C-alpha positions as CSV (number, residue, x, y, z in Angstrom):
1,M,40.6,-16.9,27.9
2,V,41.4,-14.7,24.8
3,I,38.8,-14.1,22.1
4,S,39.1,-11.8,19.1
5,C,36.3,-9.8,17.4
6,S,37.6,-10.7,14.0
7,S,35.8,-13.7,12.4
8,T,37.4,-16.6,10.5
9,S,34.8,-19.4,10.9
10,N,33.8,-21.6,7.9
11,S,30.0,-21.3,8.6
12,A,28.6,-18.1,7.2
13,I,25.3,-16.3,6.9
14,K,24.7,-13.7,4.3
15,I,23.3,-10.2,5.0
16,G,22.8,-8.5,1.7
17,N,26.3,-8.7,0.1
18,I,28.1,-9.3,3.4
19,E,28.8,-12.7,5.0
20,T,28.8,-12.9,8.8
21,E,30.0,-15.8,10.9
22,Q,27.8,-18.0,13.0
23,N,30.5,-19.0,15.4
24,L,32.5,-16.9,17.8
25,P,35.3,-14.7,16.4
26,S,38.9,-16.0,16.5
27,P,41.7,-14.4,18.4
28,K,42.9,-10.9,17.3
29,H,43.0,-8.9,20.5
30,N,42.2,-9.5,24.1
31,L,38.7,-8.9,25.4
32,T,37.8,-7.9,28.9
33,T,35.5,-10.1,30.9
34,A,32.6,-7.7,30.4
35,Q,33.2,-7.7,26.6
36,L,33.5,-11.4,26.5
37,S,30.3,-11.8,28.6
38,K,28.3,-9.6,26.2
39,L,29.6,-11.5,23.2
40,L,28.8,-14.9,24.7
41,I,25.3,-13.8,25.9
42,G,24.7,-12.3,22.4
43,E,25.7,-15.5,20.6
44,L,23.9,-17.8,22.9
45,S,20.7,-15.7,22.7
46,L,21.0,-15.7,18.9
47,Q,21.2,-19.5,18.9
48,R,18.1,-19.7,21.2
49,G,16.1,-17.3,19.0
50,D,16.0,-14.5,21.6
51,Y,16.9,-12.0,18.9
52,K,16.2,-8.8,20.9
53,T,18.5,-9.8,23.7
54,S,21.1,-11.0,21.2
55,T,21.0,-7.7,19.3
56,T,21.3,-5.6,22.4
57,Q,24.3,-7.5,23.8
58,L,26.1,-7.6,20.4
59,I,25.6,-3.9,19.9
60,E,27.2,-3.3,23.3
61,A,30.0,-5.6,22.5
62,A,30.6,-3.9,19.2
63,K,30.6,-0.5,20.7
64,S,33.1,-1.4,23.4
65,T,35.4,-3.3,21.1
66,Q,34.8,-1.2,18.0
67,D,34.8,-4.4,16.0
68,L,33.2,-4.3,12.6
69,N,32.2,-8.0,12.3
70,T,30.4,-7.8,15.7
71,A,28.5,-4.8,14.4
72,I,27.5,-6.7,11.3
73,R,26.6,-9.7,13.5
74,A,24.4,-7.4,15.6
75,T,22.7,-6.1,12.4
76,Y,21.9,-9.7,11.3
77,S,20.4,-10.3,14.7
78,A,18.4,-7.1,14.6
79,Q,16.9,-8.1,11.3
80,L,15.7,-11.4,12.8
81,S,14.3,-9.5,15.8
82,Q,12.0,-7.5,13.4
83,T,12.6,-4.5,15.6
84,P,13.3,-1.4,13.4
85,D,14.8,0.7,16.2
86,L,17.4,-2.1,17.0
87,L,18.2,-2.4,13.3
88,I,18.8,1.3,13.1
89,Q,21.2,1.2,16.1
90,A,23.1,-1.8,14.8
91,S,23.4,-0.5,11.3
92,F,24.4,2.9,12.3
93,L,27.2,1.5,14.4
94,W,28.3,-0.6,11.4
95,S,28.3,2.7,9.3
96,Q,30.6,4.4,11.8
97,L,33.0,1.4,11.7
98,A,32.9,1.2,7.8
99,P,32.2,4.8,6.6
100,Q,32.3,3.9,2.9
101,D,30.1,0.8,3.0
102,P,26.7,1.5,1.5
103,L,25.1,-1.6,3.0
104,P,24.4,-0.3,6.6
105,W,22.5,2.7,5.1
106,Q,20.3,0.3,3.1
107,Y,19.2,-1.3,6.4
108,I,18.8,2.0,8.1
109,A,16.6,3.1,5.2
110,Q,14.5,0.0,5.5
111,A,14.1,0.4,9.2
112,Q,13.2,4.1,8.9
113,S,10.6,3.2,6.3
114,L,9.1,0.6,8.6
115,N,8.9,3.4,11.3
116,Q,7.2,5.6,8.7
117,Q,9.9,8.2,9.0
118,F,9.9,9.5,5.4
119,E,12.6,12.2,5.6
120,K,15.0,9.9,7.5
121,T,14.4,7.2,4.9
122,I,15.3,9.5,2.1
123,D,18.4,10.7,4.0
124,A,19.6,7.1,4.5
125,L,18.9,6.2,0.8
126,E,20.9,9.3,-0.3
127,K,23.8,8.3,1.8
128,E,23.6,4.7,0.4
129,L,23.6,6.1,-3.2
130,K,26.7,8.3,-2.5
131,R,28.6,5.2,-1.3
132,G,27.8,3.3,-4.5
133,G,24.8,1.3,-3.3
134,G,21.2,1.3,-4.4
135,E,19.5,-1.9,-3.2
136,G,17.8,0.1,-0.4
137,L,15.7,2.0,-3.0
138,V,14.3,-1.4,-4.2
139,R,13.6,-2.6,-0.6
140,V,12.0,0.7,0.4
141,A,9.9,0.7,-2.8
142,N,8.6,-2.7,-1.9
143,L,7.8,-1.6,1.7
144,S,6.1,1.6,0.5
145,T,2.5,2.4,1.4
146,D,-0.2,4.5,-0.2
147,A,1.0,7.4,2.0
148,T,4.6,7.3,0.8
149,Q,4.5,6.0,-2.8
150,K,4.1,9.3,-4.7
151,G,6.7,11.0,-2.5
152,L,9.2,8.3,-3.1
153,Q,8.5,8.3,-6.8
154,H,9.2,12.1,-7.0
155,Q,12.4,11.8,-5.0
156,F,13.7,8.8,-7.0
157,Q,13.0,10.7,-10.3
158,L,15.0,13.6,-9.0
159,W,18.0,11.3,-8.2
160,L,18.0,10.2,-11.9
161,G,19.5,13.7,-12.6
162,T,22.5,12.7,-10.5
163,Y,22.6,9.0,-11.4
164,P,21.1,8.7,-14.9
165,S,22.4,5.2,-15.5
166,H,21.6,3.6,-12.1
167,K,19.7,0.4,-12.9
168,K,18.3,0.1,-9.3
169,I,16.7,3.5,-9.3
170,Y,14.8,2.6,-12.5
171,Y,13.9,-0.8,-10.9
172,A,12.6,0.9,-7.8
173,L,10.6,3.4,-9.9
174,A,9.1,0.4,-11.7
175,I,8.0,-1.1,-8.4
176,L,6.4,2.2,-7.4
177,A,4.7,2.7,-10.7
178,K,3.2,-0.8,-10.5
179,K,1.9,-0.1,-7.0
180,L,0.3,3.1,-8.3
181,D,-1.4,1.1,-11.1
182,Q,0.8,2.9,-13.7
183,T,1.5,-0.3,-15.7
184,D,2.8,1.3,-18.9
185,Q,5.2,3.5,-16.9
186,A,6.3,0.5,-14.9
187,I,7.1,-1.4,-18.1
188,A,9.1,1.6,-19.4
189,Y,11.1,1.9,-16.2
190,I,12.0,-1.8,-16.0
191,E,12.9,-1.9,-19.7
192,T,15.3,1.1,-19.0
193,S,16.8,-0.7,-16.0
194,L,17.4,-3.8,-18.1
195,S,19.0,-1.7,-20.9
196,F,21.8,-1.0,-18.5
197,D,22.1,-4.6,-17.4
198,E,20.1,-7.2,-19.3
199,R,21.2,-9.9,-16.9
200,Y,19.8,-8.1,-13.9
201,L,17.9,-11.1,-12.5
202,E,15.5,-9.3,-10.1
203,A,14.5,-6.9,-12.9
204,Q,14.1,-9.8,-15.4
205,F,11.7,-11.5,-13.0
206,F,9.8,-8.2,-12.3
207,Y,9.4,-7.6,-16.1
208,G,8.1,-11.1,-16.6
209,D,5.7,-10.6,-13.7
210,L,4.4,-7.3,-15.2
211,L,3.7,-9.0,-18.5
212,I,1.9,-11.9,-16.8
213,Q,-0.2,-9.6,-14.6
214,S,-1.2,-7.5,-17.6
215,N,-2.3,-10.8,-19.2
216,N,0.3,-10.5,-22.0
217,L,1.2,-14.1,-21.7
218,E,2.5,-14.4,-25.3
219,G,4.8,-11.4,-24.5
220,A,5.9,-13.0,-21.2
221,D,6.7,-16.2,-23.1
222,R,8.8,-14.4,-25.7
223,Y,10.7,-12.4,-23.1
224,L,11.4,-15.3,-20.8
225,S,12.4,-17.6,-23.7
226,Q,15.6,-15.5,-24.1
227,Y,16.7,-16.6,-20.7
228,T,15.4,-20.1,-20.1
229,R,17.0,-21.8,-23.0
230,P,19.0,-23.9,-22.7
231,L,17.0,-24.9,-19.7
232,E,19.9,-26.5,-17.9
233,Q,21.7,-23.2,-17.7
234,A,18.7,-20.9,-16.8
235,P,18.2,-19.3,-13.4
236,S,15.7,-21.3,-11.4
237,V,13.5,-18.3,-10.6
238,L,13.0,-17.6,-14.3
239,I,12.3,-21.3,-15.0
240,N,9.6,-21.2,-12.4
241,Q,8.1,-18.0,-13.7
242,H,8.1,-19.4,-17.3
243,A,6.6,-22.7,-16.1
244,Q,3.7,-20.8,-14.5
245,T,3.3,-18.8,-17.7
246,F,3.0,-22.0,-19.7
247,T,0.4,-23.2,-17.2
248,L,-1.6,-20.1,-17.7
249,M,-1.3,-20.5,-21.5
250,R,-2.6,-24.1,-21.2
251,R,0.6,-25.5,-22.5
252,P,1.1,-28.4,-20.0
253,V,3.8,-30.2,-22.0
254,L,6.3,-27.3,-21.7
255,A,5.2,-26.5,-18.1
256,Y,5.9,-30.1,-17.2
257,E,9.3,-30.0,-18.8
258,Y,10.2,-26.9,-16.8
259,F,9.0,-28.2,-13.5
260,K,10.9,-31.4,-14.0
261,E,14.1,-29.4,-14.3
262,L,13.2,-27.5,-11.1
263,T,12.7,-30.8,-9.2
264,R,16.0,-32.0,-10.5
265,R,17.7,-28.9,-9.1
266,Q,15.7,-28.8,-5.8
267,P,14.4,-32.2,-5.0
268,N,13.2,-31.1,-1.6
269,H,11.1,-28.3,-2.7
270,F,7.4,-29.1,-2.1
271,Y,5.9,-26.8,-4.6
272,F,8.1,-28.0,-7.4
273,Q,7.4,-31.7,-6.7
274,Y,3.6,-31.0,-6.3
275,S,3.4,-29.0,-9.5
276,A,5.4,-31.5,-11.5
277,G,3.1,-34.2,-10.2
278,L,-0.1,-32.4,-11.3
279,L,1.4,-31.6,-14.7
280,A,2.6,-35.2,-15.1
281,Y,-1.1,-36.2,-14.5
282,E,-2.2,-33.7,-17.1
283,N,0.3,-35.1,-19.5
284,N,-0.9,-38.7,-18.9
285,D,2.4,-39.7,-17.3
286,Y,0.7,-41.5,-14.4
287,S,3.6,-43.4,-12.9
288,A,5.6,-40.1,-12.8
289,T,2.6,-38.4,-11.1
290,I,2.7,-41.0,-8.3
291,S,6.5,-40.6,-8.0
292,Y,6.4,-36.8,-7.8
293,L,3.4,-36.6,-5.4
294,K,4.8,-39.3,-3.1
295,K,7.9,-37.0,-2.7
296,A,5.6,-34.0,-2.2
297,I,3.6,-35.7,0.6
298,E,6.9,-36.6,2.3
299,L,7.9,-33.0,2.2
300,D,4.5,-31.7,3.5
301,P,2.3,-34.5,5.0
302,T,-0.6,-32.0,5.3
303,K,-1.2,-31.6,1.6
304,H,-3.6,-34.5,1.1
305,S,-4.6,-33.4,-2.4
306,A,-1.4,-35.2,-3.5
307,F,-3.1,-38.5,-2.3
308,Y,-6.1,-37.7,-4.5
309,Y,-4.2,-37.3,-7.7
310,M,-2.1,-40.3,-6.8
311,A,-5.4,-42.2,-6.6
312,L,-6.6,-40.9,-9.9
313,S,-3.3,-41.9,-11.5
314,A,-3.5,-45.4,-10.0
315,L,-7.0,-45.8,-11.5
316,R,-5.6,-44.7,-14.9
317,E,-3.0,-47.4,-14.5
318,E,-5.8,-49.9,-13.6
319,L,-4.7,-50.3,-10.0
320,P,-7.9,-49.9,-8.1
321,N,-6.6,-51.4,-4.8
322,Q,-3.7,-48.9,-4.9
323,A,-6.2,-46.1,-5.6
324,I,-8.3,-47.2,-2.6
325,G,-5.2,-47.1,-0.4
326,F,-4.4,-43.5,-1.4
327,L,-8.0,-42.4,-1.0
328,S,-8.2,-43.9,2.4
329,Q,-5.4,-41.6,3.6
330,I,-7.2,-38.4,2.8
331,N,-8.7,-36.8,5.9
332,Q,-8.2,-33.1,5.1
333,G,-8.0,-30.6,2.3
334,P,-10.2,-29.5,-0.6
335,D,-10.3,-32.9,-2.3
336,R,-11.6,-34.8,0.7
337,V,-15.3,-34.9,-0.4
338,N,-14.4,-35.9,-3.9
339,A,-12.1,-38.6,-2.4
340,L,-15.0,-40.0,-0.3
341,N,-17.3,-40.1,-3.4
342,L,-14.7,-42.0,-5.4
343,L,-13.9,-44.3,-2.4
344,V,-17.5,-45.4,-2.1
345,E,-17.7,-45.9,-5.9
346,L,-14.6,-48.1,-5.8
347,E,-15.4,-50.1,-2.7
348,A,-19.1,-50.6,-3.8
349,P,-20.5,-52.1,-0.6
350,N,-23.0,-54.8,-1.2
351,T,-26.6,-54.8,0.1
352,L,-25.8,-56.7,3.3
353,S,-22.8,-54.6,4.3
354,R,-24.2,-51.3,3.2
355,A,-25.5,-50.0,6.5
356,S,-22.3,-51.0,8.5
357,Y,-20.1,-49.6,5.7
358,F,-21.6,-46.2,5.7
359,L,-21.9,-46.1,9.5
360,Q,-18.1,-46.8,9.8
361,L,-17.5,-44.1,7.1
362,R,-19.4,-41.6,9.2
363,D,-17.6,-42.6,12.4
364,Q,-14.3,-42.0,10.6
365,N,-15.4,-38.6,9.1
366,Q,-17.8,-37.2,11.6
367,D,-17.6,-33.7,10.3
368,L,-18.8,-34.9,6.9
369,S,-21.7,-37.0,8.3
370,P,-24.4,-35.2,6.3
371,H,-22.5,-35.7,3.1
372,I,-21.9,-39.4,3.8
373,F,-25.7,-39.8,4.4
374,A,-26.2,-38.2,1.0
375,L,-23.7,-40.7,-0.5
376,E,-25.6,-43.6,1.1
377,I,-28.9,-42.2,-0.2
378,S,-27.5,-41.9,-3.7
379,Y,-26.3,-45.5,-3.4
380,L,-29.8,-46.6,-2.4
381,Q,-31.5,-44.6,-5.1
382,Q,-29.3,-46.2,-7.8
383,A,-30.3,-49.6,-6.4
384,Q,-34.0,-48.4,-6.6
385,D,-34.4,-49.3,-2.9
386,F,-36.9,-46.5,-2.2
387,E,-38.0,-47.8,1.1
388,A,-34.4,-47.9,2.5
389,T,-33.9,-44.4,0.9
390,T,-36.8,-43.0,2.9
391,Q,-35.6,-44.6,6.1
392,T,-32.1,-43.2,5.5
393,Y,-33.4,-39.7,4.9
394,Q,-35.4,-40.0,8.2
395,K,-32.3,-41.2,10.0
396,A,-30.1,-38.5,8.5
397,L,-32.6,-35.7,9.4
398,H,-33.0,-37.1,12.9
399,K,-29.3,-36.6,13.4
400,H,-29.1,-33.4,11.3
401,P,-32.6,-31.8,11.6
402,N,-31.5,-28.4,10.2
403,N,-29.3,-29.5,7.3
404,I,-30.7,-27.6,4.3
405,S,-29.2,-29.9,1.7
406,L,-30.7,-33.0,3.2
407,L,-34.1,-31.3,3.7
408,Y,-34.2,-30.1,0.1
409,A,-33.1,-33.4,-1.3
410,Y,-35.7,-35.3,0.7
411,A,-38.4,-32.8,-0.5
412,L,-37.5,-33.5,-4.2
413,F,-37.3,-37.3,-3.5
414,A,-40.7,-37.3,-1.8
415,D,-42.2,-35.3,-4.7
416,S,-40.9,-37.9,-7.2
417,L,-42.9,-40.5,-5.2
418,H,-45.9,-38.2,-5.1
419,Q,-45.6,-37.9,-1.3
420,F,-46.6,-34.3,-1.5
421,D,-47.2,-33.9,2.2
422,I,-43.6,-34.7,3.0
423,T,-42.5,-32.4,0.2
424,E,-44.4,-29.6,1.7
425,Q,-43.2,-30.3,5.2
426,M,-39.5,-30.4,4.2
427,L,-39.7,-27.2,2.1
428,Q,-41.6,-25.4,4.8
429,R,-39.0,-26.4,7.3
430,I,-36.3,-25.0,5.1
431,I,-38.2,-21.7,4.8
432,D,-38.6,-21.6,8.6
433,I,-34.9,-22.0,9.0
434,E,-33.9,-19.8,6.2
435,P,-36.8,-17.5,5.1
436,N,-35.0,-16.3,2.0
437,H,-34.0,-19.7,0.6
438,V,-34.8,-19.0,-3.0
439,N,-35.0,-22.6,-4.2
440,A,-37.3,-23.7,-1.4
441,L,-39.6,-20.8,-1.9
442,N,-39.8,-21.5,-5.7
443,A,-40.1,-25.2,-5.2
444,L,-42.9,-25.0,-2.7
445,G,-44.8,-22.5,-4.8
446,Y,-44.3,-24.6,-7.9
447,S,-45.4,-27.8,-6.1
448,Y,-48.7,-26.0,-5.1
449,T,-49.1,-24.8,-8.7
450,E,-48.6,-28.2,-10.2
451,R,-51.3,-29.7,-8.0
452,N,-53.5,-26.6,-8.6
453,I,-53.9,-25.9,-4.9
454,K,-53.2,-22.8,-2.7
455,L,-52.5,-20.8,-5.8
456,K,-52.5,-17.4,-4.1
457,E,-50.0,-18.7,-1.6
458,A,-48.0,-20.3,-4.4
459,Q,-47.9,-16.9,-6.2
460,A,-46.7,-15.1,-3.1
461,L,-43.9,-17.7,-2.5
462,I,-42.7,-17.5,-6.1
463,L,-42.9,-13.7,-6.2
464,K,-40.7,-13.6,-3.1
465,A,-38.2,-16.0,-4.8
466,L,-38.1,-13.8,-7.9
467,A,-37.5,-10.7,-5.9
468,L,-34.5,-12.4,-4.4
469,D,-33.2,-13.7,-7.8
470,P,-34.9,-11.6,-10.5
471,K,-33.0,-13.0,-13.5
472,N,-33.6,-16.6,-12.7
473,P,-35.5,-18.2,-15.6
474,A,-36.7,-21.2,-13.6
475,I,-38.5,-18.8,-11.2
476,M,-39.9,-16.8,-14.1
477,D,-41.3,-20.1,-15.5
478,S,-42.9,-20.9,-12.1
479,L,-44.5,-17.5,-11.9
480,G,-45.7,-17.8,-15.5
481,W,-47.2,-21.2,-14.7
482,V,-49.0,-20.0,-11.6
483,K,-50.3,-17.0,-13.5
484,Y,-51.7,-19.5,-16.1
485,R,-53.4,-21.4,-13.3
486,L,-54.9,-18.2,-12.0
487,G,-56.2,-17.3,-15.4
488,H,-53.9,-14.4,-16.2
489,L,-53.0,-15.8,-19.6
490,R,-51.3,-12.7,-21.1
491,Q,-49.1,-12.2,-18.1
492,S,-48.3,-15.9,-18.2
493,L,-47.3,-15.7,-21.8
494,N,-45.0,-12.8,-21.3
495,L,-43.2,-14.5,-18.3
496,L,-43.0,-17.9,-20.0
497,T,-41.7,-16.4,-23.2
498,Q,-39.0,-14.5,-21.3
499,A,-38.0,-17.6,-19.3
500,Y,-37.9,-19.8,-22.5
501,D,-35.7,-17.3,-24.3
502,I,-33.2,-17.5,-21.5
503,M,-33.4,-21.3,-20.9
504,P,-35.0,-23.2,-23.8
505,I,-35.5,-26.5,-22.1
506,A,-38.4,-29.0,-22.5
507,E,-40.3,-28.2,-19.3
508,M,-40.5,-24.5,-20.2
509,A,-41.4,-25.4,-23.8
510,A,-44.2,-27.5,-22.4
511,H,-45.6,-24.7,-20.3
512,L,-45.3,-22.1,-23.0
513,G,-47.0,-24.3,-25.6
514,V,-50.0,-24.9,-23.2
515,V,-50.5,-21.1,-22.7
516,K,-50.2,-20.4,-26.4
517,W,-52.9,-23.1,-27.0
518,A,-55.1,-21.6,-24.3
519,L,-54.9,-18.2,-26.0
520,G,-55.9,-19.8,-29.3
521,D,-52.5,-19.9,-30.9
522,T,-52.5,-23.6,-31.7
523,Q,-50.0,-23.2,-34.5
524,G,-47.6,-21.3,-32.2
525,A,-48.1,-24.0,-29.5
526,F,-47.2,-26.8,-31.9
527,N,-44.2,-24.8,-33.2
528,T,-42.8,-24.5,-29.7
529,W,-43.5,-28.1,-28.9
530,N,-42.1,-29.4,-32.2
531,L,-38.9,-27.4,-31.7
532,A,-38.4,-29.0,-28.3
533,L,-39.2,-32.5,-29.8
534,E,-36.5,-32.0,-32.4
535,K,-34.0,-31.7,-29.6
536,E,-35.5,-34.5,-27.5
537,P,-37.9,-36.7,-29.6
538,D,-39.0,-38.8,-26.7
539,N,-39.5,-36.1,-24.1
540,A,-42.4,-37.2,-22.0
541,L,-43.1,-33.7,-20.7
542,I,-43.8,-32.3,-24.2
543,K,-45.9,-35.3,-25.2
544,Q,-48.0,-35.0,-22.0
545,A,-48.4,-31.3,-22.6
546,I,-49.8,-31.9,-26.0
547,L,-52.3,-34.4,-24.7
548,D,-53.3,-32.2,-21.7
549,A,-53.8,-29.2,-24.0
550,Q,-55.9,-31.2,-26.5
551,N,-58.0,-32.7,-23.7
552,E,-58.5,-29.4,-21.7
553,F,-59.3,-27.3,-24.7
554,Q,-60.9,-29.8,-27.0
555,K,-63.9,-27.5,-27.5
556,D,-61.6,-25.1,-29.2
């Protein structure tokens, strides 16, 4: 058999600016059996993904045949192997077979950079520059670490003396300046790079990215508009960047237009389809939302958020059954809980089927069992079936005895029914599980205060909560209220005034007014209450506070 080391296949892979063939070379000169063996093993290993073996064999074949294309092929394989030493060997052989080609020195520089060999990196980059290259500087700048950035920056600046109009040196300097948080300098360098070639695509993208990251969205929009109109002729990478800029600027109409163009160009790109779908939803184009997101879920079946927005779109189109179908397919992702909430709302189980419905839902979503119990409880509370609500809380806590959310919710529910023993038990259990649970500490202390019992213990609980969250106005209010119960009226007034200034709600106004009244400032009390009543004329808390104050201090 005769095989050549020169390639003529139609199937090519690009390495930088060089295309290498995927198939075996076509005849040019005879190979020995050993050479043929190394070539075949190299190619078969490459196809199997054994890149280290492939590179080693192709390097040996290239050395013995002195064939440039085999050396290039070995370099391609070495890159895939992610082994810097092999990349250096293959690229160096390439440089020997093509002495004036800058590209092998680019790869040598990259590999030496990965090996943290600074001086050898600089030497390789200098050889690349002398041969008319420069892309290696950009790659090395991107690979740079804190230990090498300033050294590279100094060396690249020196090279400007020899190559004052080299766009890639300026681009590499811009990358380094950005990494060193020298944003203004980075902008100056990239603008200089673009002054030599305004169509330098990588630099255009980098400049846009700099403007976006510095939050100069208007500037990014102005800059990118030069290159994304007409849209049909613009580079995809700049269309994508401009679309993201519009999204950040809250201009969904233009962002949608740009992503639609990207989906036209690359219909099998998940991100473009998904983004177009979300923007279609934001633009009230619901049928398009479903169309784009159906394609997105075909491309990546794990992205179940697509189903969620398809369901929302179906609801907007008044297609509840279709929405239920989409929601039923969601079993992972960040929208899963919201999907369950909406599913229960849409399916609205009746009283007879309620228990079996939620049981089935828990069986299907066992990891969300506590949340589904909470959904069932909410459903029962809306139906004002308080007995069934209590039973469901008990069932839920039997299965999930240490679930903080269920314990806390049950405590508040029991309090609303004046089942204070249960409230105390649930809050105390939370504190036993999580001693620094701020809300439980405050709630238990406030519960004691409201009932005018265990006031010293209530004060200790609330003080601990406030120490954990010192700027929380609700806790300040609780402490002020227990101080009032303990007879420390001036301390109470200061705390309640501070809390009310931060959060002027009716409950705090009620407390503050009572303390003012107790201190003899009846006019101040009525001013506080009336101000609250102006906002909420029918607020029962304020009206009760007025009655309580008048009854308690009627002698005044």
